[in-house]
N, C-alpha and C positions, 0 to 999 in steps of 0.2 A: 503492500499500500505506499510505501513511502515514494517509489515512484510516481503514485496521480496524484500524491501530494506537491512533492515539484513539478508535476508539470501544469496543477491545477493555479498554482503559486504563480508563476509564469504568464497565464491568463491575462491577467487586466494590465501587466509590465508594458505588454505590447500595444496601448489603446493608443491612441492621440493621446499627451495631455491638453491639447489646444480643442479640441471637437470636445470631451467631457467636462472643460469647462463652459461650453455653450450652452452645454444641457443636449445636444442634438443627440435627443435617445435611440432614434436609429441606426445612427453612423455611431451610437456606441456600442452597442448589441453586432451588428456587422461586424465591426472591428473584434470583437468577443468572440463572431462568430469565427472566421478569418481564423486568429488565433486558435483556438481548438481546433481547426479543423488540420492549419498546420502539425499541430500539435500530435492527434490523432496520424498525419502523414508521414512525421516524422517519426513514432514509435514504431511505427508499420515497418518500416526499411530496416530498422534497429531489430522486429521479428525474424525479417526475411535472415537477416545476419544469424541471432541467434539458431534457425533452424537447421542453416546449413553448417553454421561450427558441432552444433547435436549431428547432423547424419555423417561427420564427418569423425565427432565421438563414437560412433557405433561400428563405420567403417573399421575402428582401431582395432574398436571391442572383439568384433566379430575373426577379427586378423590374428588376433590374442587367443581367442580359444581355440582358432585352429592350431597355433603352434604349441598351446599348453599339449594337445592333445597328440602334434606332431613327438614332441620331444619324450611324452610319455608311452610311444609304440616305440622310438625307439632306447630310452631306457630299457625298459621290456624286451627288446628283441638282443642284448651285446648286455646283460647283467651275469649269462655263463658265458662267454666267452672274455669277454672283456665289462671287465667291473669299473678300470678306470671310468674308461667311456660312456659307462653307465651311466654312473657318476656327476659327471657333465653334464650327460642330460638330465640326470634332475635338477641340478645347480640352475640348466637354462627357463626347465620347467617351473621353479622357482620365481623367477625373476619375470618372468610373462604373467603368472600367477597375482603376480604384486602388483604390477601394473596395469594388468586389469582390475582388479581391487580398484584403484586409484583412479580407472577413467569408470568406474561402476559409479565412485563419490561426486564426481565431475558431473558425470551424466544426472543425476540426481539434484543437486544444485542447479545443471540446466532446467531439469527439466521446472525447477521450482521459480526461474525466469520467467522460461518461455511462461506460464501460466500468469504470470504480475503483468504482461506485457501482451496479455489475450485481454485480463483482466481491465487493467487500463486502456487499452485501444475499445473494448465495445462498452465501459462506462463512459470513455467521451466525444465516442459517436451514437449514444443515447443522450449526452448534453447535448450534441450540436439540435437532434432532431428535437428534444424539447425547445429548446432557445430558437427554432427558425420557429417548433409551431405558435410559439407564442409571442414571435416578434410579429409574423404574419397577423395574429388576433388583434394583439395592437396597431399593427395598420389598418385594419379596415373598421378598427373604433375608432381613431384617430379623423379617416377619409370621412365615415358617420358623421362625426362629431365636426369635421369640416362644415362639413356639406350641411345639415342644419345649423350651422354656426349663420354660412352666407344667404341661407332662407332665410334667419330670421331677423337676418340685417333687410332682406329685402322686405318683409312685409310687415318694417318699421321702426326695427329696436333702433338703430343707429341710423337711420336714412325717416326718408316722407312715408315709405308705406309701398311698394309694391302696384298698388292699386295706381298712385299717382306716378305713379312709372309708365301703364296703364295709361291713364287720361290721358297724359299728353302726349303719348305715341300716336294714340285716335286722334288727339286734335293736328300734328304733322300731317299722321295719313290723308284726314277731311280739310285741309286746305290746299295738298295736294291737286287730291280729286275734285276742285270745285274748278282749282285754277287750268286743268286740262277739259272742263265742263260734265262732268262725269254727274250725271242727280245725285243727290244726297237724303235718303231714309226722312230726314229730319226734317229735308225742308217743306214749307206749310200748299196746301192744294185748295184747289179754289171745289169750297164743297156745292156749288152750285152744278161745279163741273160735274163731279163727283154723284150729286142727287139727276144729272140726267143719266148717266152712264148708268148709274143702276135703274134705271125705269127702262131705258131702251133696251137691256141684257135680258131684262123680266119678258119685254114683251116682244122679243125674236126667244123669247123660252116656251112662251103660250101660242106661238106661228107656230112652232116646229111643232110641240103637241097636235095642237087643232089638225094641221095637217099630215102627223102621224096615227091619229085619230077615224079622220078623213080618209083615208087609204086604207085604211085595214078594213073601214063597210063596206066599201066599195068589192073590196076581194071576195068577202062573204058575199054580198049579194051576186056576186056573180058566180061563184059557188051555190048558190042556190040556199044556203045556211039562214037569210031575212028572208 
């Protein structure tokens, strides 16, 4: 866990102090994320090196085990005919056994280091994921709050209100329409003219109805229904 503590202690040290002073929260979090990702990348590189070292030690251990077996067989094969040679084989076998034990200890320490590195990388990546998710949530909340703030300003908190803006806009458009000769809905109309127009439209409908009835009666008469 010491490695995790050391890496964690360096995260904030890489954050730009000027950025922190002006309290640009997004920039501070972004800098922390980058520092965390950099630390994770360095830990992954170290983990690869540790794994390669472990593979090399395993190869040496396997080679020593084979030598132990070989020296054992040589000692057995020569202890009757050449006891001195058999003793030398036993000495070599003993040295290989000691070397293999040392590698066993080194591999045990190596496995613990590799586990610490894996745990460190996992912890950093989880933290980065959590920070990224929280940053996105904060950004969304900030965007929503800023949008509401803008709307509040338009609605009249700090100005004459959005309705006043629309009124001024409508007046500007109306002036342009008047200058262009476009009739305005609000312009006064001739009530007498409207009265005559309504009466004429009503009479036209009456005439159309009378013609329709007369035509229908004529058709029925021709068919012998009347």
